[in-house]
C-alpha positions, 0 to 999 in steps of 0.5 A, a space after each residue: 449174940 445180940 447181932 445173931 438174935 436181932 436176925 432170928 431166934 437162936 438155939 442155945 443150950 443151958 444147964 437146967 438141972 439146978 434148983 435155981 432154974 427149975 424153981 424159976 417163977 419170974 424175974 431175971 435169973 442171975 445166980 452162979 448156982 445155975 451152973 454151966 453144965 449144958 443139958 437142955 436146949 431152949 430158944 433165945 428170942 430177944 433181950 431187954 435191958 441187961 437180960 436175955 429173953 428165952 422160951 422153954 419147952 416145958 409148957 406155959 405152966 412153967 416160968 412166965 407162961 413158958 418164957 424166962 429171963 437170964 442176966 447178960 454178962 457176968 464176971 463170974 462166968 464167961 459162958 454166961 448165966 446158966 451157960 447161955 452164951 456157950 453154944 448158940 446155933 443160928 439156922 442157915 438157909 
């Protein structure tokens, strides 16, 4: 996924119907309660030291001005936190 996002943003699906996600206000989501039942499309735009940076479509009043962070690689989920690694799509030209 790092190689893909180094070239361009990547469309991914996550589980967004949990309290963990819906109540996000800042920081890094790193909670197995976020789930992996994919139900919401977001844009993976980059990464930091141990976390993914994503853009949501819920406007600037949600999260960190419409953006949020999810922890990379957790042993409890091969699909990643909130399922972020389960369904990445990269545009082709």
